[in-house]
C-alpha positions in Angstrom: 15.1 -9.0 -11.8 11.1 -8.5 -10.7 9.9 -9.3 -14.0 10.8 -12.3 -15.9 10.0 -14.0 -19.2 8.3 -17.2 -20.7 10.6 -19.9 -21.7 10.4 -22.9 -24.2 7.3 -24.8 -23.9 7.5 -27.4 -21.0 8.2 -31.1 -21.8 5.6 -33.7 -20.9 3.1 -31.8 -18.6 2.9 -33.4 -15.3 -0.8 -34.4 -15.1 -0.9 -35.5 -11.5 0.3 -31.9 -10.3 -2.1 -30.1 -12.8 -4.9 -32.4 -11.5 -4.6 -30.7 -8.2 -6.1 -27.5 -9.6 -8.7 -28.8 -11.9 -12.4 -30.3 -11.4 -11.9 -32.9 -13.6 -9.1 -35.0 -15.0 -7.8 -33.6 -18.2 -5.4 -35.6 -20.7 -2.2 -34.2 -21.7 -3.6 -33.3 -25.1 -6.4 -31.0 -23.6 -3.8 -28.9 -21.9 -1.1 -26.4 -22.9 1.7 -26.0 -20.4 4.7 -23.4 -20.5 7.5 -22.6 -18.2 8.3 -18.9 -17.0 11.2 -17.0 -14.9 9.3 -15.2 -12.5 12.0 -13.1 -10.7 15.6 -13.3 -9.0 18.1 -12.2 -6.8 19.6 -9.4 -8.8 19.4 -5.8 -8.1 16.8 -4.3 -10.3 16.1 -0.7 -11.7 14.5 0.2 -8.4 17.5 -0.5 -6.6 15.8 -3.6 -4.6 16.6 -7.4 -4.8 14.9 -10.6 -3.3 17.0 -12.4 -0.6 17.6 -15.8 -1.5 15.4 -17.0 1.5 12.6 -14.8 0.0 12.8 -16.6 -3.1 12.4 -19.7 -1.3 9.5 -18.5 0.3 8.1 -17.3 -2.8 8.5 -20.5 -4.5 5.7 -22.2 -2.0 3.5 -19.2 -2.1 3.5 -19.0 -6.0 2.0 -22.6 -6.4 -1.6 -22.6 -7.6 -1.7 -18.8 -8.3 -3.2 -17.4 -11.5 -1.4 -15.8 -14.5 -2.9 -12.5 -15.4 -2.9 -10.0 -18.1 -1.3 -6.6 -16.9 -1.8 -7.1 -13.4 -5.7 -6.8 -13.9 -7.1 -8.8 -11.1 -10.4 -9.6 -12.6 -11.8 -13.2 -13.6 -11.6 -11.9 -17.3 -8.0 -11.6 -17.1 -7.3 -14.8 -15.9 -5.3 -16.7 -18.4 -3.3 -19.8 -16.9 -2.4 -21.1 -13.6 0.9 -22.0 -11.9 1.3 -25.7 -11.0 4.9 -26.1 -10.4 7.8 -23.8 -9.1 11.4 -24.3 -8.6 14.9 -22.3 -8.0 17.5 -22.5 -10.4 21.1 -21.3 -9.3 23.5 -20.4 -12.2 27.0 -21.4 -10.6 29.0 -19.1 -13.3 27.0 -16.1 -12.7 26.8 -13.6 -9.7 24.5 -10.7 -9.2 25.7 -7.0 -8.5 25.7 -7.7 -4.8 28.3 -10.5 -5.3 26.0 -13.3 -4.6 25.2 -16.6 -6.6 22.6 -15.9 -9.1 19.3 -17.8 -8.5 16.0 -17.5 -10.2 12.5 -18.3 -9.2 11.1 -20.5 -12.2 7.6 -21.8 -12.6 5.3 -24.1 -15.0 1.8 -22.9 -15.8 -1.4 -24.5 -17.6 -4.3 -23.4 -19.6 -7.0 -25.7 -21.3 -6.9 -25.9 -25.0 -10.0 -24.3 -25.8 -11.4 -22.1 -28.6 -10.9 -19.1 -26.3 -7.4 -19.6 -25.4 -6.4 -20.6 -29.1 -5.1 -16.8 -29.4 -3.5 -16.8 -26.3 -1.4 -19.9 -26.8 -0.6 -18.7 -30.5 0.6 -15.2 -28.8 2.9 -17.4 -26.2 4.3 -19.4 -29.3 4.9 -16.5 -31.5 6.8 -14.9 -28.5 4.5 -11.8 -28.2 3.5 -12.8 -24.7 6.9 -13.2 -23.5 7.5 -11.0 -20.5 6.0 -11.4 -17.2 6.2 -9.7 -13.8 4.8 -10.9 -10.3 3.0 -9.3 -7.6 3.5 -9.9 -4.2 3.7 -8.6 -0.5 6.8 -8.8 1.5 6.8 -8.0 5.3 10.0 -6.0 5.4 13.1 -4.8 3.5 16.5 -3.8 4.7 19.4 -1.8 3.7 22.3 -3.7 1.9 25.1 -1.5 3.3 24.0 -1.5 7.2 21.2 -4.2 7.3 18.8 -2.3 9.3 15.0 -1.8 8.3 15.2 2.2 8.9 18.6 3.9 8.3 19.9 7.2 6.7 21.0 5.7 3.4 19.1 6.2 0.3 18.8 3.4 -2.3 20.6 4.3 -5.5 23.1 6.4 -3.7 27.0 5.5 -3.6 28.7 5.2 -0.3 32.1 4.6 0.0 32.0 3.1 -3.6 29.3 1.0 -2.9 26.0 1.5 -4.2 22.9 1.3 -1.6 20.0 -1.0 -2.4 17.1 -2.6 -0.5 17.0 -6.3 0.3 13.3 -7.6 0.1 12.6 -10.1 3.0 10.0 -12.5 4.5 7.4 -12.7 1.9 3.9 -12.6 3.4 1.9 -13.4 0.1 2.2 -14.2 -3.4 -1.0 -12.7 -5.4 -0.3 -13.4 -9.3 2.3 -13.3 -12.0 1.4 -11.3 -14.8 2.2 -10.8 -18.7 3.3 -7.3 -19.4 3.8 -5.5 -22.5 6.9 -3.4 -21.2 8.9 -5.0 -18.5 11.7 -2.3 -18.8 9.1 0.4 -17.4 8.7 0.6 -13.5 5.0 -0.3 -13.6 6.0 -3.8 -15.0 8.0 -4.9 -11.8 6.9 -6.1 -8.8 3.3 -4.9 -7.6 5.0 -4.3 -3.9 3.1 -4.0 -0.8 4.8 -3.9 2.5 2.5 -4.8 5.3 3.2 -1.3 7.0 0.3 -0.2 4.6 -0.2 1.4 1.2 0.3 4.8 2.9 4.0 4.5 3.5 4.8 2.5 0.3 3.3 5.2 -1.9 4.8 8.2 0.4 8.3 6.4 0.0 8.0 6.2 -3.7 6.9 9.6 -4.1 9.6 10.8 -2.1 12.0 8.9 -4.0 10.8 9.5 -7.3 13.3 10.0 -10.0 13.1 13.0 -12.6 11.2 10.9 -15.0 8.6 10.4 -12.4 6.7 7.3 -11.0 4.4 5.2 -13.1 1.9 3.1 -11.1 -0.2 0.0 -12.0 -4.0 0.6 -12.6 -4.4 -1.3 -9.2 -2.1 1.1 -7.7 -3.6 4.0 -9.2 -7.0 2.8 -7.6 -5.9 2.2 -4.3 -4.1 5.9 -4.5 -7.2 7.5 -5.6 -9.3 5.9 -2.8 -6.8 7.0 -0.4 -6.9 10.5 -1.8 -10.7 10.5 -1.3 -10.3 9.5 2.2 -7.9 12.3 2.8 -10.3 14.9 1.4 -13.1 13.5 3.6 -10.9 13.8 6.6 -9.7 17.1 5.8 -13.3 18.4 5.8 -13.8 17.2 8.9 -10.5 18.6 10.0 -11.5 22.3 8.5 -15.1 22.0 10.1 -13.4 21.2 13.6 -10.8 24.0 13.2 -13.6 26.4 12.1 -15.6 25.6 15.2 -12.6 26.1 17.6 -11.9 29.4 15.9 -15.4 30.7 16.5 -15.3 29.8 19.9 -12.1 31.7 20.6 -13.3 34.5 18.9 -16.5 34.1 21.0 -14.9 34.2 24.4 -12.3 36.7 23.8 -15.2 39.2 22.9 -16.0 38.6 26.5 -12.6 38.5 28.1 -11.1 41.1 26.0 -13.6 43.3 24.7 -10.9 46.1 24.1 -9.1 43.8 21.5 -9.9 44.5 18.0 -11.7 41.4 16.2 -9.4 41.7 13.3 -6.3 41.1 15.4 -7.6 38.0 17.4 -8.8 36.5 14.0 -4.9 36.9 12.7 -3.9 35.4 16.0 -6.2 32.1 15.6 -5.4 32.0 11.9 -1.8 31.5 12.8 -2.1 28.6 15.4 -1.7 25.0 15.1 -4.8 22.8 15.7 -3.3 21.7 19.4 -2.6 25.2 20.4 -5.9 26.5 19.2 -7.8 23.5 20.9 -5.9 24.5 23.9 -6.8 28.2 23.7 -10.4 27.4 22.9 -10.5 25.3 26.1 -8.8 27.8 28.5 -10.8 30.9 27.1 -14.0 28.8 27.7 -12.9 28.3 31.4 -12.0 31.7 32.0 -15.4 33.1 30.4 -17.3 30.8 32.5 -15.7 32.2 35.8 -16.3 35.7 34.3 -20.1 35.4 33.4 -21.4 32.1 34.9 -24.1 30.6 32.6 -27.6 30.5 34.2 -30.3 28.4 32.8 -32.7 30.7 31.2 -35.8 28.9 33.3 -33.7 28.8 36.4 -36.2 29.3 39.6 -35.6 32.3 41.5 -33.7 32.0 44.7 -36.6 31.8 47.5 -36.1 32.3 51.4 -36.8 29.6 53.8 -40.3 29.8 54.6 -41.4 29.6 58.2 -42.9 26.6 59.3 -46.3 27.0 60.0 -49.5 25.5 59.1 -51.2 28.8 58.9 -52.3 28.2 55.3 -54.6 25.5 56.6 -56.1 27.3 59.5 -59.9 27.4 59.3 
């Protein structure tokens, strides 16, 4: 489970722990606290799960992190702050992977203000209940072979065992968010592997199910920015290719004047960029040998004048 839920209101708030994150001392009556189940080590709908070691690492990383609404990373979306975390193991429950079930829990607080009255009421009434977490993992390994890169596809069954990915080595924890529909993919962990957004998005698109892929607003923004960057790079690539094609056609007219231009145009259009670049470089050298370039204002060659001082004779 990468999405969690709000549990019953925490008992007496630990004001000493809360005080580490406030600018002034608050009394117990001034703050509202609640506890959450952030995530666990069960195989989720994306056929991924956290290892127990990853949950232990996330336990430390989530201390002091903010609680947002719908993963909107803005000051206006900040709702509460996590001041305590812990791991709970349920001995009578096992995961699909056959391991003891472990979940990461947290306690959060927010001040009792007029502005927060509605938020508190929504938590108390069970409207704000489901949550999901945003974090960064350094790597994931295959549940079948333990390798980071392999031929197994998560979600597929091999010899009666369904493959999934095990998320390991947390790099950072960003936030915890209240979400409306955690059963959807967008409500799960906002994953980001240190290999970069390109790999993660490409992987998700390659493994997209028939119903499609849902992205959070943040992920959509990152993808849009990447698409714009790709468009700009593609434009530079097209300009470079057009320049190479023009060079090849120009040099071909010198080296192969009998070859129809249309034939040469068809040839250069079919070439890959590395081949086209090599061809342009080769044709330039051959053309230079056939018609050596001569500067327009180059001086005419003159013979060696005889050493004479005749011009100065009187």
